[in-house]
VMD Tcl script that builds the backbone (N, CA, C; Angstrom):
set m [mol new atoms 456]
animate dup $m
set s [atomselect $m all]
$s set {name element resname resid chain x y z} {
  {N N MET 1 A 234.632 87.924 -31.073}
  {CA C MET 1 A 235.471 88.728 -30.200}
  {C C MET 1 A 234.717 88.963 -28.898}
  {N N THR 2 A 235.372 88.720 -27.779}
  {CA C THR 2 A 234.747 88.917 -26.475}
  {C C THR 2 A 234.900 90.362 -26.026}
  {N N ARG 3 A 234.102 90.730 -25.047}
  {CA C ARG 3 A 234.202 92.083 -24.502}
  {C C ARG 3 A 235.576 92.333 -23.898}
  {N N SER 4 A 236.107 91.335 -23.202}
  {CA C SER 4 A 237.419 91.535 -22.583}
  {C C SER 4 A 238.500 91.698 -23.644}
  {N N ALA 5 A 238.370 90.981 -24.774}
  {CA C ALA 5 A 239.339 91.156 -25.859}
  {C C ALA 5 A 239.225 92.559 -26.442}
  {N N PHE 6 A 237.990 93.046 -26.593}
  {CA C PHE 6 A 237.802 94.406 -27.086}
  {C C PHE 6 A 238.431 95.414 -26.139}
  {N N LEU 7 A 238.136 95.273 -24.848}
  {CA C LEU 7 A 238.692 96.210 -23.880}
  {C C LEU 7 A 240.212 96.164 -23.863}
  {N N SER 8 A 240.767 94.968 -23.935}
  {CA C SER 8 A 242.223 94.839 -23.959}
  {C C SER 8 A 242.813 95.522 -25.189}
  {N N TRP 9 A 242.103 95.455 -26.293}
  {CA C TRP 9 A 242.565 96.093 -27.528}
  {C C TRP 9 A 242.396 97.611 -27.452}
  {N N PHE 10 A 241.232 98.057 -27.002}
  {CA C PHE 10 A 240.905 99.477 -27.015}
  {C C PHE 10 A 241.599 100.248 -25.896}
  {N N HIS 11 A 241.630 99.654 -24.726}
  {CA C HIS 11 A 242.258 100.325 -23.592}
  {C C HIS 11 A 243.035 99.282 -22.799}
  {N N PRO 12 A 244.284 99.052 -23.168}
  {CA C PRO 12 A 245.041 97.956 -22.558}
  {C C PRO 12 A 245.331 98.143 -21.073}
  {N N ASP 13 A 245.208 99.341 -20.540}
  {CA C ASP 13 A 245.519 99.545 -19.136}
  {C C ASP 13 A 244.254 99.623 -18.290}
  {N N LEU 14 A 243.650 98.459 -18.032}
  {CA C LEU 14 A 242.458 98.419 -17.193}
  {C C LEU 14 A 242.792 98.669 -15.729}
  {N N LEU 15 A 244.082 98.804 -15.411}
  {CA C LEU 15 A 244.496 99.080 -14.044}
  {C C LEU 15 A 244.538 100.577 -13.738}
  {N N GLU 16 A 244.327 101.399 -14.766}
  {CA C GLU 16 A 244.227 102.841 -14.556}
  {C C GLU 16 A 243.060 103.061 -13.584}
  {N N ASP 17 A 243.229 103.983 -12.631}
  {CA C ASP 17 A 242.288 104.122 -11.510}
  {C C ASP 17 A 240.816 104.174 -11.918}
  {N N ARG 18 A 240.490 104.980 -12.913}
  {CA C ARG 18 A 239.087 105.125 -13.325}
  {C C ARG 18 A 238.538 103.808 -13.864}
  {N N LEU 19 A 239.312 103.128 -14.700}
  {CA C LEU 19 A 238.842 101.872 -15.273}
  {C C LEU 19 A 238.836 100.746 -14.242}
  {N N LEU 20 A 239.811 100.743 -13.345}
  {CA C LEU 20 A 239.832 99.747 -12.283}
  {C C LEU 20 A 238.574 99.875 -11.429}
  {N N HIS 21 A 238.203 101.110 -11.111}
  {CA C HIS 21 A 237.008 101.333 -10.305}
  {C C HIS 21 A 235.751 100.868 -11.052}
  {N N GLY 22 A 235.695 101.163 -12.337}
  {CA C GLY 22 A 234.573 100.671 -13.145}
  {C C GLY 22 A 234.521 99.153 -13.157}
  {N N CYS 23 A 235.664 98.502 -13.263}
  {CA C CYS 23 A 235.718 97.033 -13.237}
  {C C CYS 23 A 235.242 96.503 -11.887}
  {N N ALA 24 A 235.616 97.188 -10.799}
  {CA C ALA 24 A 235.174 96.769 -9.465}
  {C C ALA 24 A 233.654 96.823 -9.369}
  {N N LEU 25 A 233.073 97.946 -9.791}
  {CA C LEU 25 A 231.611 98.068 -9.762}
  {C C LEU 25 A 230.954 97.020 -10.653}
  {N N TRP 26 A 231.562 96.766 -11.800}
  {CA C TRP 26 A 231.013 95.758 -12.717}
  {C C TRP 26 A 231.003 94.382 -12.063}
  {N N GLN 27 A 232.077 94.032 -11.364}
  {CA C GLN 27 A 232.129 92.733 -10.679}
  {C C GLN 27 A 231.007 92.617 -9.657}
  {N N VAL 28 A 230.760 93.704 -8.927}
  {CA C VAL 28 A 229.739 93.675 -7.877}
  {C C VAL 28 A 228.337 93.589 -8.475}
  {N N ILE 29 A 228.024 94.434 -9.468}
  {CA C ILE 29 A 226.657 94.377 -10.015}
  {C C ILE 29 A 226.415 93.046 -10.723}
  {N N THR 30 A 227.455 92.468 -11.293}
  {CA C THR 30 A 227.321 91.145 -11.913}
  {C C THR 30 A 227.063 90.086 -10.843}
  {N N ALA 31 A 227.838 90.126 -9.762}
  {CA C ALA 31 A 227.675 89.147 -8.680}
  {C C ALA 31 A 226.305 89.258 -8.027}
  {N N LEU 32 A 225.795 90.486 -7.918}
  {CA C LEU 32 A 224.489 90.697 -7.276}
  {C C LEU 32 A 223.324 90.492 -8.238}
  {N N GLY 33 A 223.628 90.293 -9.510}
  {CA C GLY 33 A 222.564 90.094 -10.494}
  {C C GLY 33 A 221.771 91.351 -10.784}
  {N N LEU 34 A 222.385 92.508 -10.602}
  {CA C LEU 34 A 221.697 93.775 -10.863}
  {C C LEU 34 A 221.805 94.140 -12.335}
  {N N PRO 35 A 220.758 94.733 -12.893}
  {CA C PRO 35 A 220.875 95.192 -14.276}
  {C C PRO 35 A 221.859 96.366 -14.337}
  {N N SER 36 A 222.695 96.373 -15.349}
  {CA C SER 36 A 223.708 97.427 -15.441}
  {C C SER 36 A 223.072 98.806 -15.542}
  {N N GLU 37 A 221.851 98.889 -16.077}
  {CA C GLU 37 A 221.176 100.191 -16.172}
  {C C GLU 37 A 220.841 100.751 -14.796}
  {N N ALA 38 A 220.774 99.885 -13.777}
  {CA C ALA 38 A 220.421 100.331 -12.426}
  {C C ALA 38 A 221.585 101.026 -11.728}
  {N N THR 39 A 222.786 100.857 -12.258}
  {CA C THR 39 A 223.967 101.487 -11.661}
  {C C THR 39 A 224.712 102.237 -12.747}
  {N N PRO 40 A 224.647 103.538 -12.733}
  {CA C PRO 40 A 225.371 104.288 -13.754}
  {C C PRO 40 A 226.879 104.100 -13.598}
  {N N ALA 41 A 227.594 104.280 -14.677}
  {CA C ALA 41 A 229.055 104.204 -14.620}
  {C C ALA 41 A 229.555 105.248 -13.635}
  {N N PRO 42 A 230.617 104.938 -12.903}
  {CA C PRO 42 A 231.091 105.881 -11.883}
  {C C PRO 42 A 231.595 107.185 -12.487}
  {N N THR 43 A 231.265 108.266 -11.814}
  {CA C THR 43 A 231.759 109.582 -12.236}
  {C C THR 43 A 232.909 110.035 -11.347}
  {N N SER 44 A 233.122 109.310 -10.244}
  {CA C SER 44 A 234.249 109.610 -9.369}
  {C C SER 44 A 234.919 108.295 -8.988}
  {N N TRP 45 A 236.160 108.378 -8.633}
  {CA C TRP 45 A 236.931 107.205 -8.237}
  {C C TRP 45 A 238.086 107.675 -7.389}
  {N N PRO 46 A 238.655 106.941 -6.563}
  {CA C PRO 46 A 238.416 105.521 -6.293}
  {C C PRO 46 A 237.266 105.250 -5.332}
  {N N VAL 47 A 236.459 106.274 -5.022}
  {CA C VAL 47 A 235.267 106.065 -4.198}
  {C C VAL 47 A 234.072 106.671 -4.918}
  {N N SER 48 A 233.003 105.903 -4.998}
  {CA C SER 48 A 231.771 106.436 -5.567}
  {C C SER 48 A 230.611 106.026 -4.670}
  {N N GLU 49 A 229.466 106.634 -4.888}
  {CA C GLU 49 A 228.286 106.337 -4.085}
  {C C GLU 49 A 227.235 105.664 -4.952}
  {N N VAL 50 A 226.620 104.622 -4.396}
  {CA C VAL 50 A 225.552 103.904 -5.093}
  {C C VAL 50 A 224.447 103.603 -4.092}
  {N N SER 51 A 223.303 103.228 -4.622}
  {CA C SER 51 A 222.198 102.780 -3.784}
  {C C SER 51 A 221.751 101.422 -4.314}
  {N N TRP 52 A 221.948 100.410 -3.492}
  {CA C TRP 52 A 221.536 99.048 -3.844}
  {C C TRP 52 A 220.713 98.491 -2.694}
  {N N PHE 53 A 219.587 97.875 -3.007}
  {CA C PHE 53 A 218.733 97.220 -2.018}
  {C C PHE 53 A 218.313 98.187 -0.899}
  {N N GLY 54 A 218.157 99.461 -1.246}
  {CA C GLY 54 A 217.751 100.451 -0.276}
  {C C GLY 54 A 218.866 100.937 0.636}
  {N N LEU 55 A 220.082 100.530 0.372}
  {CA C LEU 55 A 221.221 100.966 1.178}
  {C C LEU 55 A 222.032 102.006 0.420}
  {N N GLY 56 A 222.403 103.066 1.107}
  {CA C GLY 56 A 223.339 104.018 0.532}
  {C C GLY 56 A 224.743 103.516 0.824}
  {N N LEU 57 A 225.515 103.275 -0.219}
  {CA C LEU 57 A 226.840 102.689 -0.059}
  {C C LEU 57 A 227.919 103.543 -0.691}
  {N N ALA 58 A 229.051 103.584 -0.027}
  {CA C ALA 58 A 230.269 104.093 -0.644}
  {C C ALA 58 A 231.000 102.858 -1.162}
  {N N VAL 59 A 231.468 102.912 -2.383}
  {CA C VAL 59 A 232.222 101.800 -2.960}
  {C C VAL 59 A 233.620 102.311 -3.256}
  {N N GLY 60 A 234.601 101.667 -2.651}
  {CA C GLY 60 A 235.997 102.048 -2.855}
  {C C GLY 60 A 236.750 100.927 -3.542}
  {N N SER 61 A 237.695 101.297 -4.388}
  {CA C SER 61 A 238.480 100.283 -5.086}
  {C C SER 61 A 239.967 100.566 -4.927}
  {N N ALA 62 A 240.739 99.490 -4.967}
  {CA C ALA 62 A 242.198 99.590 -4.903}
  {C C ALA 62 A 242.763 98.301 -5.483}
  {N N LYS 63 A 244.054 98.314 -5.767}
  {CA C LYS 63 A 244.702 97.086 -6.228}
  {C C LYS 63 A 245.851 96.754 -5.288}
  {N N ALA 64 A 246.041 95.466 -5.076}
  {CA C ALA 64 A 247.145 95.009 -4.237}
  {C C ALA 64 A 248.446 95.340 -4.952}
  {N N ASP 65 A 249.409 95.776 -4.177}
  {CA C ASP 65 A 250.694 96.175 -4.740}
  {C C ASP 65 A 251.780 95.708 -3.784}
  {N N GLN 66 A 252.773 95.017 -4.325}
  {CA C GLN 66 A 253.826 94.502 -3.456}
  {C C GLN 66 A 254.754 95.605 -2.958}
  {N N GLN 67 A 254.861 96.716 -3.685}
  {CA C GLN 67 A 255.741 97.802 -3.250}
  {C C GLN 67 A 255.147 98.602 -2.097}
  {N N ARG 68 A 253.851 98.845 -2.156}
  {CA C ARG 68 A 253.231 99.577 -1.056}
  {C C ARG 68 A 251.806 99.036 -0.848}
  {N N PRO 69 A 251.403 98.943 0.408}
  {CA C PRO 69 A 250.091 98.371 0.716}
  {C C PRO 69 A 248.948 99.202 0.138}
  {N N ALA 70 A 247.898 98.526 -0.264}
  {CA C ALA 70 A 246.705 99.212 -0.771}
  {C C ALA 70 A 246.010 99.945 0.367}
  {N N VAL 71 A 245.537 101.140 0.059}
  {CA C VAL 71 A 244.809 101.962 1.023}
  {C C VAL 71 A 243.518 102.417 0.360}
  {N N PHE 72 A 242.416 102.345 1.107}
  {CA C PHE 72 A 241.115 102.788 0.625}
  {C C PHE 72 A 240.758 104.121 1.258}
  {N N ARG 73 A 240.228 105.026 0.453}
  {CA C ARG 73 A 239.599 106.234 1.000}
  {C C ARG 73 A 238.194 105.867 1.435}
  {N N LEU 74 A 237.745 106.492 2.502}
  {CA C LEU 74 A 236.394 106.230 2.984}
  {C C LEU 74 A 235.424 107.241 2.396}
  {N N GLY 75 A 234.207 106.794 2.169}
  {CA C GLY 75 A 233.170 107.648 1.612}
  {C C GLY 75 A 232.442 108.422 2.695}
  {N N SER 76 A 231.353 109.036 2.296}
  {CA C SER 76 A 230.546 109.881 3.172}
  {C C SER 76 A 229.922 109.068 4.300}
  {N N ARG 77 A 230.039 109.596 5.501}
  {CA C ARG 77 A 229.461 108.927 6.677}
  {C C ARG 77 A 227.941 109.044 6.722}
  {N N SER 78 A 227.348 109.781 5.787}
  {CA C SER 78 A 225.885 109.852 5.735}
  {C C SER 78 A 225.301 108.576 5.123}
  {N N LEU 79 A 226.148 107.733 4.570}
  {CA C LEU 79 A 225.721 106.463 3.974}
  {C C LEU 79 A 225.730 105.368 5.036}
  {N N GLN 80 A 225.098 104.236 4.716}
  {CA C GLN 80 A 225.020 103.159 5.708}
  {C C GLN 80 A 226.283 102.300 5.790}
  {N N ALA 81 A 226.963 102.086 4.656}
  {CA C ALA 81 A 228.091 101.150 4.656}
  {C C ALA 81 A 229.068 101.483 3.539}
  {N N GLN 82 A 230.224 100.852 3.621}
  {CA C GLN 82 A 231.197 100.972 2.540}
  {C C GLN 82 A 231.552 99.571 2.066}
  {N N LEU 83 A 231.636 99.450 0.751}
  {CA C LEU 83 A 232.085 98.215 0.124}
  {C C LEU 83 A 233.498 98.471 -0.382}
  {N N PHE 84 A 234.447 97.711 0.152}
  {CA C PHE 84 A 235.839 97.813 -0.252}
  {C C PHE 84 A 236.109 96.725 -1.280}
  {N N CYS 85 A 236.655 97.094 -2.430}
  {CA C CYS 85 A 236.912 96.165 -3.525}
  {C C CYS 85 A 238.416 96.162 -3.811}
  {N N LEU 86 A 239.065 95.033 -3.595}
  {CA C LEU 86 A 240.503 94.930 -3.783}
  {C C LEU 86 A 240.821 93.957 -4.908}
  {N N LEU 87 A 241.509 94.450 -5.929}
  {CA C LEU 87 A 242.015 93.571 -6.983}
  {C C LEU 87 A 243.304 92.959 -6.473}
  {N N ASP 88 A 243.298 91.651 -6.292}
  {CA C ASP 88 A 244.454 90.949 -5.739}
  {C C ASP 88 A 244.647 89.642 -6.491}
  {N N PRO 89 A 245.523 89.645 -7.522}
  {CA C PRO 89 A 245.722 88.430 -8.304}
  {C C PRO 89 A 246.216 87.246 -7.489}
  {N N SER 90 A 246.817 87.479 -6.328}
  {CA C SER 90 A 247.296 86.364 -5.509}
  {C C SER 90 A 246.139 85.549 -4.944}
  {N N GLN 91 A 244.895 86.050 -5.079}
  {CA C GLN 91 A 243.718 85.297 -4.659}
  {C C GLN 91 A 243.613 83.969 -5.411}
  {N N LEU 92 A 244.154 83.923 -6.616}
  {CA C LEU 92 A 244.025 82.731 -7.450}
  {C C LEU 92 A 244.818 81.557 -6.900}
  {N N SER 93 A 246.090 81.776 -6.639}
  {CA C SER 93 A 246.922 80.647 -6.238}
  {C C SER 93 A 247.939 81.024 -5.174}
  {N N GLY 94 A 247.887 82.246 -4.710}
  {CA C GLY 94 A 248.895 82.700 -3.771}
  {C C GLY 94 A 250.102 83.298 -4.478}
  {N N ASP 95 A 250.198 83.095 -5.783}
  {CA C ASP 95 A 251.290 83.665 -6.565}
  {C C ASP 95 A 250.854 85.004 -7.138}
  {N N ALA 96 A 251.822 85.803 -7.496}
  {CA C ALA 96 A 251.521 87.100 -8.113}
  {C C ALA 96 A 251.259 86.899 -9.605}
  {N N ALA 97 A 250.025 86.598 -9.956}
  {CA C ALA 97 A 249.635 86.452 -11.353}
  {C C ALA 97 A 249.465 87.835 -11.959}
  {N N ASP 98 A 249.352 87.886 -13.282}
  {CA C ASP 98 A 249.082 89.164 -13.934}
  {C C ASP 98 A 247.699 89.645 -13.519}
  {N N PRO 99 A 247.602 90.888 -13.072}
  {CA C PRO 99 A 246.286 91.376 -12.650}
  {C C PRO 99 A 245.334 91.512 -13.829}
  {N N ASP 100 A 244.117 91.018 -13.640}
  {CA C ASP 100 A 243.069 91.114 -14.646}
  {C C ASP 100 A 241.777 91.531 -13.947}
  {N N PRO 101 A 241.441 92.828 -13.990}
  {CA C PRO 101 A 240.251 93.283 -13.275}
  {C C PRO 101 A 238.939 92.743 -13.840}
  {N N LEU 102 A 238.982 92.069 -14.982}
  {CA C LEU 102 A 237.774 91.455 -15.531}
  {C C LEU 102 A 237.581 90.025 -15.023}
  {N N ASP 103 A 238.536 89.516 -14.242}
  {CA C ASP 103 A 238.457 88.167 -13.676}
  {C C ASP 103 A 237.892 88.264 -12.259}
  {N N PRO 104 A 236.667 87.793 -12.030}
  {CA C PRO 104 A 236.060 87.922 -10.695}
  {C C PRO 104 A 236.840 87.193 -9.609}
  {N N ASP 105 A 237.599 86.178 -9.969}
  {CA C ASP 105 A 238.359 85.423 -8.976}
  {C C ASP 105 A 239.535 86.206 -8.409}
  {N N GLN 106 A 239.887 87.324 -9.040}
  {CA C GLN 106 A 241.007 88.122 -8.555}
  {C C GLN 106 A 240.576 89.235 -7.602}
  {N N TRP 107 A 239.289 89.301 -7.295}
  {CA C TRP 107 A 238.779 90.361 -6.430}
  {C C TRP 107 A 238.462 89.827 -5.033}
  {N N CYS 108 A 238.627 90.694 -4.057}
  {CA C CYS 108 A 238.277 90.420 -2.674}
  {C C CYS 108 A 237.475 91.623 -2.169}
  {N N PHE 109 A 236.453 91.378 -1.348}
  {CA C PHE 109 A 235.534 92.440 -0.935}
  {C C PHE 109 A 235.300 92.412 0.576}
  {N N TRP 110 A 235.063 93.585 1.118}
  {CA C TRP 110 A 234.629 93.745 2.500}
  {C C TRP 110 A 233.434 94.680 2.482}
  {N N LEU 111 A 232.324 94.269 3.063}
  {CA C LEU 111 A 231.126 95.099 3.189}
  {C C LEU 111 A 231.006 95.460 4.668}
  {N N VAL 112 A 231.265 96.733 4.972}
  {CA C VAL 112 A 231.397 97.155 6.364}
  {C C VAL 112 A 230.434 98.310 6.653}
  {N N PRO 113 A 229.537 98.135 7.633}
  {CA C PRO 113 A 228.696 99.263 8.050}
  {C C PRO 113 A 229.583 100.378 8.607}
  {N N PHE 114 A 229.217 101.614 8.331}
  {CA C PHE 114 A 230.042 102.730 8.787}
  {C C PHE 114 A 230.161 102.796 10.305}
  {N N HIS 115 A 229.151 102.330 11.031}
  {CA C HIS 115 A 229.244 102.398 12.495}
  {C C HIS 115 A 230.360 101.495 13.035}
  {N N GLN 116 A 230.888 100.589 12.209}
  {CA C GLN 116 A 231.995 99.733 12.629}
  {C C GLN 116 A 233.364 100.321 12.284}
  {N N LEU 117 A 233.383 101.503 11.691}
  {CA C LEU 117 A 234.635 102.173 11.353}
  {C C LEU 117 A 234.802 103.401 12.243}
  {N N HIS 118 A 236.012 103.686 12.642}
  {CA C HIS 118 A 236.275 104.839 13.514}
  {C C HIS 118 A 235.769 106.102 12.820}
  {N N PRO 119 A 234.993 106.934 13.528}
  {CA C PRO 119 A 234.351 108.091 12.882}
  {C C PRO 119 A 235.311 109.139 12.323}
  {N N GLU 120 A 236.533 109.204 12.839}
  {CA C GLU 120 A 237.479 110.197 12.342}
  {C C GLU 120 A 238.402 109.655 11.257}
  {N N ARG 121 A 238.295 108.394 10.989}
  {CA C ARG 121 A 239.170 107.762 9.997}
  {C C ARG 121 A 238.798 108.227 8.592}
  {N N GLN 122 A 239.802 108.571 7.787}
  {CA C GLN 122 A 239.600 109.002 6.403}
  {C C GLN 122 A 240.004 107.924 5.403}
  {N N THR 123 A 240.930 107.058 5.814}
  {CA C THR 123 A 241.414 105.969 4.962}
  {C C THR 123 A 241.565 104.720 5.817}
  {N N ILE 124 A 241.684 103.585 5.137}
  {CA C ILE 124 A 241.965 102.330 5.833}
  {C C ILE 124 A 242.763 101.431 4.895}
  {N N GLY 125 A 243.751 100.772 5.459}
  {CA C GLY 125 A 244.564 99.841 4.688}
  {C C GLY 125 A 243.987 98.437 4.727}
  {N N VAL 126 A 244.549 97.566 3.930}
  {CA C VAL 126 A 244.061 96.196 3.851}
  {C C VAL 126 A 244.316 95.453 5.164}
  {N N ALA 127 A 245.497 95.635 5.765}
  {CA C ALA 127 A 245.810 94.917 7.009}
  {C C ALA 127 A 244.797 95.228 8.124}
  {N N PRO 128 A 244.448 96.508 8.371}
  {CA C PRO 128 A 243.413 96.770 9.386}
  {C C PRO 128 A 242.040 96.198 9.000}
  {N N LEU 129 A 241.717 96.212 7.711}
  {CA C LEU 129 A 240.450 95.613 7.275}
  {C C LEU 129 A 240.416 94.123 7.606}
  {N N ILE 130 A 241.512 93.444 7.325}
  {CA C ILE 130 A 241.572 92.000 7.594}
  {C C ILE 130 A 241.510 91.742 9.097}
  {N N ARG 131 A 242.244 92.529 9.883}
  {CA C ARG 131 A 242.221 92.333 11.344}
  {C C ARG 131 A 240.812 92.518 11.905}
  {N N ALA 132 A 240.110 93.528 11.431}
  {CA C ALA 132 A 238.798 93.848 11.997}
  {C C ALA 132 A 237.643 93.075 11.362}
  {N N HIS 133 A 237.791 92.695 10.079}
  {CA C HIS 133 A 236.629 92.150 9.359}
  {C C HIS 133 A 236.906 90.850 8.618}
  {N N GLY 134 A 238.053 90.249 8.849}
  {CA C GLY 134 A 238.344 88.951 8.244}
  {C C GLY 134 A 238.992 89.067 6.878}
  {N N ALA 135 A 239.175 87.923 6.264}
  {CA C ALA 135 A 239.932 87.820 5.012}
  {C C ALA 135 A 239.206 88.400 3.806}
  {N N GLY 136 A 237.972 88.754 3.935}
  {CA C GLY 136 A 237.240 89.312 2.803}
  {C C GLY 136 A 236.380 88.264 2.120}
  {N N LEU 137 A 235.582 88.744 1.190}
  {CA C LEU 137 A 234.611 87.906 0.484}
  {C C LEU 137 A 234.995 87.744 -0.970}
  {N N ARG 138 A 234.576 86.641 -1.551}
  {CA C ARG 138 A 234.681 86.442 -3.000}
  {C C ARG 138 A 233.390 86.952 -3.636}
  {N N CYS 139 A 233.436 87.107 -4.947}
  {CA C CYS 139 A 232.247 87.603 -5.669}
  {C C CYS 139 A 231.003 86.791 -5.353}
  {N N ASP 140 A 231.142 85.459 -5.319}
  {CA C ASP 140 A 229.964 84.620 -5.108}
  {C C ASP 140 A 229.408 84.721 -3.690}
  {N N GLN 141 A 230.147 85.347 -2.767}
  {CA C GLN 141 A 229.668 85.518 -1.402}
  {C C GLN 141 A 228.979 86.864 -1.182}
  {N N LEU 142 A 229.069 87.758 -2.164}
  {CA C LEU 142 A 228.485 89.095 -2.009}
  {C C LEU 142 A 226.967 89.083 -1.811}
  {N N PRO 143 A 226.212 88.285 -2.576}
  {CA C PRO 143 A 224.752 88.330 -2.365}
  {C C PRO 143 A 224.335 88.027 -0.929}
  {N N SER 144 A 224.926 87.020 -0.304}
  {CA C SER 144 A 224.540 86.703 1.076}
  {C C SER 144 A 225.000 87.788 2.047}
  {N N ALA 145 A 226.136 88.428 1.785}
  {CA C ALA 145 A 226.598 89.524 2.640}
  {C C ALA 145 A 225.634 90.702 2.565}
  {N N PHE 146 A 225.145 91.004 1.370}
  {CA C PHE 146 A 224.169 92.094 1.225}
  {C C PHE 146 A 222.849 91.735 1.901}
  {N N ARG 147 A 222.407 90.491 1.737}
  {CA C ARG 147 A 221.164 90.079 2.413}
  {C C ARG 147 A 221.303 90.227 3.922}
  {N N ALA 148 A 222.445 89.825 4.469}
  {CA C ALA 148 A 222.668 89.920 5.918}
  {C C ALA 148 A 222.672 91.381 6.382}
  {N N LEU 149 A 223.195 92.264 5.561}
  {CA C LEU 149 A 223.250 93.680 5.935}
  {C C LEU 149 A 221.866 94.330 5.853}
  {N N VAL 150 A 221.097 93.938 4.841}
  {CA C VAL 150 A 219.762 94.517 4.637}
  {C C VAL 150 A 218.784 94.014 5.694}
  {N N SER 151 A 218.839 92.725 6.005}
  {CA C SER 151 A 217.905 92.159 6.993}
  {C C SER 151 A 218.694 91.309 7.982}
  {N N PRO 152 A 219.298 91.963 8.983}
  {CA C PRO 152 A 220.143 91.228 9.940}
  {C C PRO 152 A 219.373 90.228 10.775}
}
mol reanalyze $m
mol bondsrecalc $m
mol representation Tube
mol addrep $m
């Protein structure tokens, strides 16, 4: 039995906000090769604070929704950057597949230094993120994005 089969059996709604946020963090620590013990499970959602590679980060999660656009809350401006994590099953083929937050191919990420976000902004939608920061990153692109942020 795989972990995903267990999770599907034990808690079939991985799209519930708390679990979705945990899945987002799991995708990132897996992509970055960090030991899971180095990042405690989130105690708040959809935004939590972590420290990776000496950077204080706000990590926000959301899921793409055809009825209403995904919106991210912004974290504390005392941190260096925010990582936006969007579950978007259309990343696979452009079609609306069943969302699976345990599938890294269904996630899209933006790593944005806070100085690049308007200081009075409290939230940001996906469309403004794409306009200002591009189409986003896949899981396998996260390590190089973090390296670029840590040592520009």
